N, C-alpha and C positions, 0 to 999 in steps of 0.2 A: 166860733169860740166867743165866750163872753169877755168883754174888757174887764181888766182887773180893777174893780172899783172898791172891793171890800177886803183889800190886803191887810187892813189894820184891824186889830182887835180893839174893842172899846177900851179907852183908858180907864183904869180903876185903881183905887188904893187897896192895900192889903198885901200880905206876903204869904205865899204857900210854898211848901217844899216840893215843887213839881219840875221835872226836867222837860221844859217846854220845847227845847230844840229837838229832842227825840220824839216827842209826842206829836209834832206837826210835820214830820217828814212826808207823810202821805196825805196831808190835809190842805190842799190848795183851795183857796177861796177866790172864785172868779164870778161872784154873783153881782147883781145890780147894787148900786150904792143905796144903803138904807140908813135910817136913823137908828138910835139905840133901840134894840128890840127887847120888849118885855114879854112876859108870859102870855099876855092877852093878844100879842101880835103873831104868835107862833102858828096858830091854825091857818092863817091866811098865806103863809110863806109858800106852801106847796104849789099854789097856783101862780106865784110870781117868779120863782127861781128860774123858770124856763125862758123868760123874756130876756133877750140880749140887749145890752146897753148900746145906746147910739154912739157910733164913731163918726167923727167929723168928716173923714174922708171915706167915701163908700168903697174906693178901690182897696183901702187898707182892710176893710171888712171882708171884701171878696177874697183877699189873700189868706186871711185868718180862717174864714169859713172853709176854704178848700182843705186846709190842714185839719181843722176840727172834724170835718165829715170823714176824712180818711182815717183819722185816729179812732173815731167812734166805730167805724166798720172793723178796724183791726182789733178793737177791744172785744168785739163779739167773738171773733175767732182768731186766737193768737197765731195760728199757722199762717195767717195772711201777712204777718210781719216778715216772714221769711221769703215772701214772693220777690222781694227786691234783690235777693241773693242770686236769682236766676235771671239773667238779662233777657228781655223779650227780643226774639229774633224776627227778621222779616220773612215770616213763613210763606208769604205769597210768592217768594222767589224760589221756593223749594220744589223739587220734583215729587211725584207721587211716592217713589221709593224712599226718598229722603224724609218725607213727612211721616211715613210709617216707622222708619228707624228712629226718628226723634220722639214719636209717640211712645214707642216701646221703652225708651230710656226714662221718659217722664213718669209713666205709670208705675215704675218701680221705686219712685221716691216715696218715702213713708209719709211725709207731710202732704197729704193729698191736696188740700186747699191752697198750698203755696204754688202749685203748678196748674191750678184751675184755669186761669186766664190763658196760659200758654196752650193748654190742651184744647180749649175752645177755639183759639185762633187756628190751631193745626186742623181741627175738624172743619172749620169754615173753608180753609184753603184747600183741603183734600176734596171735600164734596164739590167745590167749585170746579176743580179740574176734572174730577171723576165724572161728574154729570155731563160735562162738555164731551168727554171721551165717549160716554154712552150714546149721546146724541149722534156723534159721528158714526159709531158702529151701527146704530139703527138705520141711519141713512144709507150706509153701504149695504146693509142687509136688504133693505127695501128695493134698492136698485138692482140687486143681483138675484133675488129669490125667484125660483122657478114656480113654486106652488103658492098661489095666492092665499091658501089657508094656513101656510106655515107661519108659526109664531116666532117673534124675535126673542132670542135668548142670548145672554152674554154673562159668562162667569169669570170673575177676576180673582185669582188667589190673593192679589194685593188687597182687594177690598175685604176679603175674608179675614186677613191678618189685621187690617185696620179695625174692623168690627170687633174682633177678639180683644184687642188691646183697649179699645174704647169702652167695651163692656166691663173690663176689669176696673177701669177708672170710675165708671158710673156706679158700680157696686161699692167701691171703696168710698166714693163721695156720699152715696145714700146712707151707708153705715155711719159715716162721720156726722152727717146732718142729724141723723136720728139720735146719736149720742150727744151731739152738741145741743139740740133743742131741749133734751131732758136736763142737761146741766145748766143751760141758760135759765130755764124756768126755775130750777131749784135755787140757783145763785141769786136770781132776782128776788125771789121770796125771802131768802136769807138776808139780803142787803136791806130790803124794805123793813124787815123785822128789826134790824139793827137801828135803822133810823127811828122807828117807833120807840125803841128802848132809849135812844138818845133824848127824845122828847120828855120821857118820864124821869130823866135824871134831874131836871129842874124842880127840886122839891125842898123847900126850906126846912122841912121837918126831918129830912134824912141826915144820917151821920156823914159828915164831909169826907172822912177817911174811906168809908165804905163806898161812897159815891165816886171818889177818884179811882178807887180800885176797879169798880164796875166800868168806869169810862175807859180805862186802859185796856180792859178785857174786850170791850166793844171795838176799840180801835184795832186791836190785834185780829179780832174776828173779821173786821172789814178788810184788812190787808189780805187775808187768805180766802176771801169769799168767792173769788173766781170771776170769770167773764159773765156779762149780762147782754141782753139784746141791744143792738146799736141804737134802736129808736128810743130806748129808755136811758141811754148813756148819760146825756147831759142833765136830764131831769134828776136822776138818782144821785149823780155825783154832786151837783149843785145843792140839792136838798140836804145831802149828808153834810157838806161843808157849812151850809147855813146853820145847821143845828149844832155843829161843833163850835162855831164862832159864838153862837148864842149861849152855849154852855160856858165858854171862857168868860164871856161878859157877865154871866150870872155869878161866876165865882169871884169876880174882881181880882184877877190874878196879880201876883207880885209884879210891880212895874219893872224892877231890875231884871228879873228873870225873863219877862216878856221882851224887854229891850235886847237882851242877849239873843233871844230867839229871832227877833226881827233882824238883828245884825247878821246872824248866821244865814238866814234866808236871803238877805240882800247880797251877801258874799256869793252864795250859790248862783243867784240869778245874774250877778255881774260876770261870773265865769261863763255862764251860758251866753250872755251877750258878747263876750270876748270871742267865744267860739263861732258865734254867728257872724261876727265881723270877718273872721278868717274865711268862713264859707262864702261870703259875698265875692271873694276873689278866687274861689274854687273853679277850675276850668270845666270840671264835669258837673254841669248844672243839675242833672238828674240825681247824681249822688248827693250833691249839696242839699237839694230839696228833701230827699229822703231823710238825711240826718236832721234837717230842720224840723221835720215832723216829730222825730224822736225827742228833740229838745223841747218842743212845745208840750209833748206828753209829760216830760220830766217837770217842766215849769208848772203845769197844771196839777199833776197827780202826785208829785213827790215833794215839791218844795212849798213851804207854807208862806204866809203873808209877810209883807215888809211894812215899815212905819209909813204913816200917811204922808210925811214930807217927801218920801222917795217914791211913793206909789205911782203917781202919774208919770214922772220923768222916766223911771226905769221901764215902765210898761210902754210908754211912747217910743223909747229908744228901741226896745225889742220889736215892736210892731213896725217901726220904720225899716229896720234891717230885714224883717220878714218880707216887707213889701219889695225891697230891692231884689231879694232872691226870687220872689214871685215874678217880678218884672223881667228878670233875666230868663226865667223859665218861659215866660210868654214870648220873649224874643226867640228863644230856642224853638218854641212851637211855630213861630212865624217862619223860621228857617226851615223847619220840617215841612211846613205847608208849601214853602217855595220849592223844596225838593219834590214834594208830591205833585206840584204843578209841572215841574220838569218831567216827572214820570208820566204825567198825563199827556204831555206833548209827544213823548217818545212812543207811548201806546197808540196815540192817534196816527203817528207816522207808520207804525207797524200795521195798523188796521187798513190804512190807505194802500200799503204795498200788497196786502192780501186781496183787497178789492181789485187791484190792477191784475193780479194773477188770476182772479176769477173772471177775467174777460179775454185773456190771451188764448187764442185758439192754437192747439197743437193737434197733430194728426197721427201720433203713434204712441204705443204703450210706453216705449222707452222715454219719450219726451214727457209723457205724463208723470212718469216716475220722478223725473227731475223737478217738475212743478210741485209734486207732492212733498218732495224733500225740502223745497224752498218754503212751503207753507209750514211744514213741521218745524223748521228752524225759526221762522217768524213767530210761531206759536210759543216756542220755548223762550224767545226773547220777550214776548209779551208777559209771560209769567215771571220772568226774571227782572222785569223793569221796576218792580216795587209798587208801593201803595200810591194811590191817587187821592185827591180830595174826596172825602166821604160823600159830599153832596152830588158828585158826578160818577160815583163808583158804579152804580147800577146801570146808568146810561152807557158808560164806557164798556162795561161787560156785555151789555146787550148789542152794542155796535160790533164788538169783536165776534160774538157768536153769529151775528147776521152775516158778517164778511166770510167767516169760515163756512157757514152753511151754504152761502151762495157759491163759494168755490167748489164745495162738494157736489152741489147740484149741477154745476157746469161740467165737472169731471164725470159725474155719473151719466150725464146725457151722452157723452162720448162713448162710454162703455155700453150704454144701452144700444147705441147704433151698431157697435161691433158684436154685440151679443147674438144678433141674428146670423151674422157671418160665422160665429163660433158654432152655433147650432147646425148650420149647413156643413161646416167642417166635421162636426161630430158625426153626422149622417154618412158623409163620405168615408170617414175612417172606420165606422162600424161596418160598412159594406166591404172594405178591405179586410177587416178582421174576419168576417164571415167567409170571404174567399180564401184567406190564408188557412183557416180551420178546415175548409173543405179539401184543400190540397195537401195538408200536412201529413196525411198517411199515404200519399201517392208513391208508387214505386217506378213510375215512368219518368225516371230522372231526366232523360234527354229532353222531353217536352215540358216537364213541370218546372225544372230549374230556371229557365228563362222567364217563365211567368212569375215565379216567386221573386226573382230579382226585379222585375218590372213593378210588382206590387210594392216592394220596398222603396223604389224610386218615387212612385206616386205618393206614398205616405210622406216622404220628405217634402214634397211640393205642396202638401195641404197645410194650411195655417193652424193657429191655436184652436183648441176646443175649450168649453167651460171647465174651469179649474177642478170642479168637483168630480168630473169624469176623466180628467186627464190621466191620472196614474192608473186607474182601473183599465181603461181601454188600451193604454200603451202596454200594460202587462199582458193582456190577452193577445195582442198582436205579436209582441216579442216572443211569447211562449210558443205560439203556433209556428212562427218562422224558425225559431231555434229547434223545435221538434223536427221540422222537415230537414233542415240543413245538418242536424246531427245524424239523421238517417242517411243523408247523402254522403256525409263524411265516412260513415261506417261502410256504406256500399263501396265507396272509392277505395277504402282500405282493402276490402276483399278483392276488388278489381285489380288493384296494384299487384297483388300476389299472383293473379292469373297472368297479368301483363309481363311480369318478370319471367314467368315460366314460358310464355310465348316467345320472348326474346331469346331465351336460352335454346329453345327448339329451333327457331329460325337461324340462329347463329350456327348451330350444328348442321342444319340443312343446307346452308350455303356451301359447305365443304362437299356435300353430296352433289349439289348442282354444278359446282365447278368441275367435278370429275366426270360429269355426264358427257357422253359422246354420241353424236348423231349416227344413225344407221345408214343413212343415204336414201332411205325410202321416205319420200316427202310426207305422205299421209301418216305413216307410223311415227315419224319424228314430230310432226305437228301435234298428234294426239298425246305424245309423251310430254311435250312442252306444256300443253294445256293441263295435263295431269299434275305436273310440277306446280303450276300456278294454283290449282285447286288445293293441293296439299299445303302450300304456303299460306293461302288464305285461311285454311282450316285451323292454323295455329292461333289466329285471333290477333288482337291489338297488342302492341308493345308499349312500354312506358314512353311518354312524350319526349323525354330527354334522350331516348335511344332510337328514335325513328329514322336515324341515318341508315339503319340496316335495310330499310326499304329501298333506298337509292342503290345500295350494293346489289340487291336482288334484281332491280331493273337493268343495271348495266350487264349482268350475266344474260338476262333475257334478250337484250339488244344484240349481244354477240351471237346468241343462238339464232335469232331471227335473220341476221345477216347471212349466217351459214346456210340457213334453211331456204334462202332465196325466195322469201315470201314477197308478194307485191307490197308496194309501199303502203297502200291503203290497209291491207290486212295487218301488216306489221304495226302500223300506227294505231289501228283500232284495238288490237290486242293489248298494246301498252296502255292505251287510254282506259280500257275496261279494267285492267289490273289496278290502275291508279284510282279510278272511281270506286271500285269495290273497297279499296283501302279506306277512302274517305267515308264511305257509307258505313263500314264497320265501326268507325270511330265516332259516328253520330255527330260529325262536325258539319252541321247544316250551314254554318256561315261560309265555310270554304266551298261547299257544294254550290251555294248561291253565287259566290264570287266566280267560280268556274263557269257557271251558266252565263253570267254577264260577260265574261271574257270571250266565250265562244260566239255569243250573239254579236259582239262587236267585230270579231274576226270575220264572221259571215258577211256583215255589212261592208267591211273593208274589201273583201275579195269580190263581192258583187260590184262595188264601185270600180274596182280595178278592171274587171271584165267589161263593164260598160264603157270605160275609157278606151280600152284596147279595141273594142268593136267600133267605136267612133273613128279611131285612127285608121282602121281597115277601109272604112267608107271614104276617108280622105284620099288614101293611096289608090284605091281602085277607080276613083273618079278623075284622076289626073291623066294628061296626055301621054305621060311617060310611064304608065302603069306596068307595061310589059318589061321595061328595063328595070323596074323595081320589084319584080316578083319575089326576089330573095328577102326583101324587107317584109313584104306581106306574109310570106311563108313563116318568117320568124315571129311575126305578131300572132298569127293563127296558132303557132306552136305554144306561145305564152298563154293564149286564151284557153287552150286545151289543158295546160298545166293548172291554171287557176280554177277551171271548172272541176278538175279532179280534186283539187284542194277543197273547193267549195262542197263537194259531195262528202268529203271526210268530215268537215266541220258540221255539216248538217246531220250526219249520222251520229256524231258525238252529242249534238244537242238533243237529238231524238232519244239517245240512250239515257241522257240525264233526265229528260222529262218522263221517261218510262219508270224512273226510280220513284217518282211521286205518285204513280198510278197504283191503285189497290190491286192486289193479286186476285 
């Protein structure tokens, strides 16, 4: 901003009936100090009004320039004045979802340029996080892809929404700029034309009344001329004010009227100074600085000059207060920079923690999930930590990306190692699927069911397969198993009906068997008993819960065998045959195997017993008193004979069991 050196109109005699107070409301003169200007000096003014007056303290000038530049920018586009109504948020701490929601709100604000800075900050923060996410997804894809020709693709609905909202803003911004440029060009031409007309007003031959009327018309047109390009702002405004002053000097305005105008302007500027003094103590420095900008704009654009005796003092007072607020603003910036330094230290600590996690070795998927959650939490902390000094922003971001990338590479190396195991597991499970599909139509339920159960157990023992195949292969295996066991269930339902019928028949037959009487003829009775056994077996299996009926049948048979006076061996073998036939009919291979093991053990026990008894006979027959102990020897021999008979029975039983497994 130019120091106010020309707040005084040149003193001149003469009285004219002009309301100076009103005519100078928009005519601030802040040009370099000049001598009295005549018509011959006017053409050189346009090249001189852009030069700023020297201020003794350069820091004062820095404070004033900061305000002038901002006001020049806002003069170009009035919507920028409203940007201060929307506080700038720390968008770096927002999540991707929150950034999209915030963008959606801002694009619906009519004053597009008032939210321009906010939207650009949102865009920067969103792309920073999103590009980082894409890098992670690409690394995961490269680590897990099966086909080397497969191309990486990642579609995010969130990115689509962001693009949609940002395109709305861009279209509105482009339309605004197009309209603005047209208006700025037209307004600039209009204001330059007004300045040219002001030059022509200095004409001694013209009627003063008409000249004053023309001057007031020009001043009104200037008020309504609209915004102009910011790079022309100071030049055009200072040029205009210079020619207005020159016009006043040319007219030699009434001193009394001019003094009233000076007094009014002084009063207005003193009010501004009083308000700035209050702003010096305002706790919200940013708010104070924004209002200071408006007061500077009012001082320059709306309030006219003051008398020479007050010019330097009032301007110096205003600039001193301006510097105080500017200095407080610099202190605020220093505080913010200190916060940014703290944020930097916090982010460095987060990066260090991620780097440590990138070296900790874990050996299971569940442990890696915990590590991944830790990194994700640290990642969120990083984005929530706030801004860092701009000079190290790129470096900090690069360090963060490197730490996360190294962690992902370390993690991916683990999954690459287990990938081979997963492919092996896939091959194993595919073999089980093929086997299950091969057996799913089998009707040999007795032999197939144990195999299908074994297949299921083997499936449980096999580890994970690649995720892309997991659901598909599990569905195929489950469908094959379910198909078989559904058939088995249906078959058992049919069998249960037959078993209930067999129970009813056997229950009725027990009454017939209880009433049966032996004829006394051994062969006839033996054949009849065998016939009863065949009839009983012909009824088939009974439900498992009612198998007690078999015990009742065996008790009746035992009573008949006793009456029939069969040898112990015959009786035992008939009972055993009946029992084994019952187990064979039930397809209970486990019980048959257990029976075989039991018989083999009994054979071994009997053989050992016989061997021991025979050793005992050798002892007794070799003693001197053997003749006196013949009764003991006789008893031992009798026991040997009993055991051998028992051994024959057990061997016959084992033979019968083994014959069951022989093909017919």
